[in-house]
N, C-alpha and C positions, 0 to 999 in steps of 0.2 A: 050407627056408624060407630066403630070400635075406637075407645082410646087408645092411641097407641103409646103403651108405657115401655118402659124402661126394662130389658131380659139380662139377667144376671147369667154369664156363662158357667156350665156344667163343670162341677169341679173334676169330675172323672172323666170327661170327654168320653163317654161312652159310644159316641157316634150314632147311636139310635136313638128317635125322638118319639117312641110310642107314650102316650099320656099314662099309661098304665103304668110304667116304669121310670118316666121322667118325671121328677118333680117342676122344673121348668116349664116343661111343654104342658103339664097337666094345669100348671097356674095360667099359661097362656090360653087354654080352652077355657077356664072358667072367666076370662076378662072377656073372651068374646063372645062366650054364651050369655053371658052378662050385658051384652051391648044387644043381643038379639040375633046371634047365630046359632045354628043347629050346634050340638054336641057332638051325636051320633058322625057328622058329617065331617067335622074338625078332627075327631079320633081320629077318623079311617084314614083321612089325607095325612095327620104327621107322623101315624105307625107306618106308614107307607113312605115317608121320606127316607133318604138314604144321606149319611155322611158321606162327604166326598173330601178325601185329603188332597186331590189336587186343585181344589178350588181354594183350600187354605194355603197351599202351597203358591198359588199365582196371586192371591192378594198379599201374599207375605212378602214376595219378593223383593229385593231392594230397590230403589225407585231407578228408572232406565236413567243412562247416563243422558246428559244435555244433549238435545237436539238442536242442531244449528235450524234456522229458517228453511234453508235450500233444502237440509235432508226431509224435514216434516213436510214441505209443501210437495216434495216429490212423492212421497207416500201416498197424497191424495188428490194432487193434480194432475192428472192423465189423462188423455183424448178419450179413451174408452168411458172415464167417469164423466167427462162432460158432454160426450153423445149421449150416456144412459140419462144424463137429468134431460135434456132436451126429448128423448123418447118418453122420459116417466112425464114429462110437464102435457107433452102432446097427448099421452094415453090418458091422462085425466084433465083434458083442458077446461070442462065446465067446472069440476070441483076447486082446480087452481082460481078460475075467475070468481069464484064464490067465495073463497076464503080473502083473495085479495079486497074485495068490495066489504066484506063482513068485518074483517080483522085488520084492513090496512098494510098485510104483510105481503111483499112481492114473491111470486111464485118460484121464482129464481134462488130466492133464499129458503123457501120451504122445501124445495127440491135439494139444495145444497145441503142443507141438515141432514135428512132422509140419506143422500149421497155419501155423506162422510161417515154416517153412523152405521149403515147396513148396504151400502151400494144399492141402493133403491129395492131393499127387501131381500135381498140374496142371502145374506149372511145376518142373521136376526138372533144367531147364538145355539148352542148345542146342549147347553146344560138344563135339566130342569130346573123351572125358578123354583118350587118348592124344595130340592135339593140344595141349590146354591142358598137359599135364605135361610135354612133351617141349620145348615151348615155353620155358616157365619153367625147367626143368630146367638147359636148355642156352645159352639165351640171356638170361636175366634175372639177372646177377650179383648183384644185392642178396640172392637167397634161394635160388640155385642148389642150395645144400647140402641144404635143405629139400625142395626140390620135387624134386630127385636121387632123396631117399630114398622121397619118395613116389612117384616113377615106377615105381622099383623094386619096391615094394609093389603096387600097380597090375599090374604085368605079371607077379609072382608070384601074385597071388589070381585072376587071369583064367586062368591056366594051372591052377591047381588046381581051379577050379570049372567049366572047360571053358568059359569065358564069350569071347565073341570080343570083344578088346580093340578091334577097330577100329570095332567097333558102338555102345559104349558111349557115352552123351551124360552131360552135367553140366554145371557151372557154369563160368565162365572159370577159376577157382582149383583145378579138378578133384575139385571135391565132388559127391558122386554118391547118387543115388537120391532116393524120398521123404525120408528123414532128412538127406540133405546129408552122408553120411560122407566124410571123405578115406578115401584108401587104406588108411592106416595104422590108422586107426578101424575101417574096416570088417574089417580083418585081426583086430584084437584084440576087437572088440565086435559085430561080427554075429552072427545066429544063425539058424539053420535050424527058424525056429519052427512051420514047417509041416509039418516032417519028409519032405520031397520030396528029399532030398539035396542041395540048393543053396541057399546063403544068396542070395538075390537079393532087392536093397532096390531095385530099379528096378521089378519088374512084381509082387511078392507083398506087397501090404499087411501080410500076416500075419506076414512076416518082417520088414518095417521096424516093426511093433509091438512084437513080442520083442527087436528089437535096439536100440531106442530104452531100452525099460525096463532091459536087460541094460547098457546103457551107463551109466545113473544108478545101477543097485545096486554097479555096479564101481564107479564114483566116490563111494560111501560116503552113496548116500540110504536116510535114516532113516524106516522105514514108519510112518504114522501120525501123524507130526509135522508141524505148520505151517509155511509158508515166511516168511512178515512176522508182524511184530505194528505195529498203529498207535500213532503217537506223535506227541507235539506240542511246540510250542514255549513254553516258560512265560516266557523270558526276553523282552527286549524286542527283540531283534534276533537273527538266525543267528549263532552263535558262530563266530568264524574260527579257533579253535581244533581244531574239531572235522572230522577227515577223513573227507567224506563220500563214498560211493559207489566204494568199493574193491571190485574183483572178485577178493578174496583173502579165507582163512578168517576168521570174525569174529574182529574185533580190538579190540573198544570196548566195556569195562565197561559195564553198563548205570547203575551207581552214578556213576561218573565223567560219562558224558553228563548225566545228572541234575544233577550239580553246575554242568555248563555249558548247562543251559538246555533240553535235549531230553529228554523223558519219556514215558515208554510210557503208553499207555492203559488197560492192566489190569498187576496186580501181576506183576513177573519179579525174580527174585532180582538182587540188586545185584551180585555177582560174575560173573554170567552174560557172555558175549561176546557180542556183535552186529555186523552192518555197518549203520553210520547210513546211512540213505538222505534225501537231498533232492531232491523230484522237482519241478523249475522248472515254471511256467506263464508264458502270455505277459504275465499282468497283474502280473507280478513276484512272486507270493507262490510257497511251497514247500509241498508237502505233505511230512511228515516220518513214516517208517518204520524199524523193524529188521529188517534181514533176519537169517533164521537160517541155520542151517546147511544145510538143504535148498534155500534162496536160492541160496546159496554153490555148492553141486551143480549147480547151472542154470548160473550162471557158468562151468563147466568146459566146457561144451559150446560158447558164446561168452563171449569174457572181456570182457562187457559187462554193466552193471547195466542199462542201459535194456532190454537183451535179456531178461535174467532176469525183468524188471519186465513185459514184453509178455506173455512166458510164463505168469507167473501170472498175469495180468490176465486172460488169454484163456481159462486153465483153471478162473478161477473164473467167468468168464460162461458157458462150457461146462456147467459144474456144476450151475449155477443153472437155465441151460434145461433139462436133463435132469431136474431134481427137478420144476422145474414141468410137465412132459410126463406124469412117472410118476403 
C-alpha cells in the first residue's frame, strides 16, 4: 500500500501532469513504485490526466450562504426521493438484510445516505476522478497535501483492483460511486459485499450497501439506538449560552440544557450528553432536538448538522413508507 505523502503544488501550474516533464508527478510515481505499483502504468495514467480549471473554480468559490434548515430540507426531502429509497431497498432486500445483520446499521439509514449523495446512483459525478485529483493535488495549493494523498490512494486502489483509472468518474473533488467515498475512505471502508472479488462502488449497489454499513460500524454506530430526541424551549427566548448545531461528539449535559431552557420531550438522564440542535425556519422559529451518539456518527460522513438531519429525516420517511406498504 502506498505511503500517502504530502504533495507540493506546482509553482508554474502548467496544467498537465506527465511525469516526464512534471517533477511533482515524477516524485509521486517514484513513491508509488517504491510501494509496489507499476511505473509504466502510473506514468501512462498521469500523462493522460488533464488540468480542469472548472474544478479549481468550483472548489475555490466562496462558501455558499447559510441555508436555513427548511431550505436544506427541501433540497433532499422530496416524495420522489422517499419513493426512490423504498424502491432501492426492495430491489436489494437481501443485501440490506445482510448489512443490518452484519453491521447493525438500519436499511433506511443506508438507503438515505445513498439517496442524499447520488439519488440512489443516478448522479455519481461527471468528472474523471484522475483529472479532479491531479488538478487539486498539483494546482490547488490550499489543499494540495490532502488531495495529493487522495490521488495516491486512488492510484493504489485502482491498481490493486484492476480498475481503469482513466475511466472512473466522480465529483469535482474526487468523491466516487454511489456513496461518494473519497479514495482513502474507499481503501479503508469499501467491502466486496457481493463476493465477486472487486470492491466496485460505481456499478455494484450491493457493494455500496455493505460499504456504507461498514463505514458507520467502523465509526461507532450503536445498533438499535435512536438518532435524536425531540425537545422544546421552556424559556421565553432561545438561550445565547447554548452552543447549538456542532458536528462533534455529544457535548452538552441534558440537565444543564434544562436549566438553560431547552427541555427534552421525554425523560432522559440529566447527566447524559447530547448535541443540542436548533433548526431554523423562514418565519423565524426554531425546532429543537437533541442529537444522540448515532446522529454524531452520521456527521462523520459529512461534517454538517444539516446533512445529518437530512439523512435522519429521509431515513424516517423511507421507514414510514415501507411500513405503510408492508
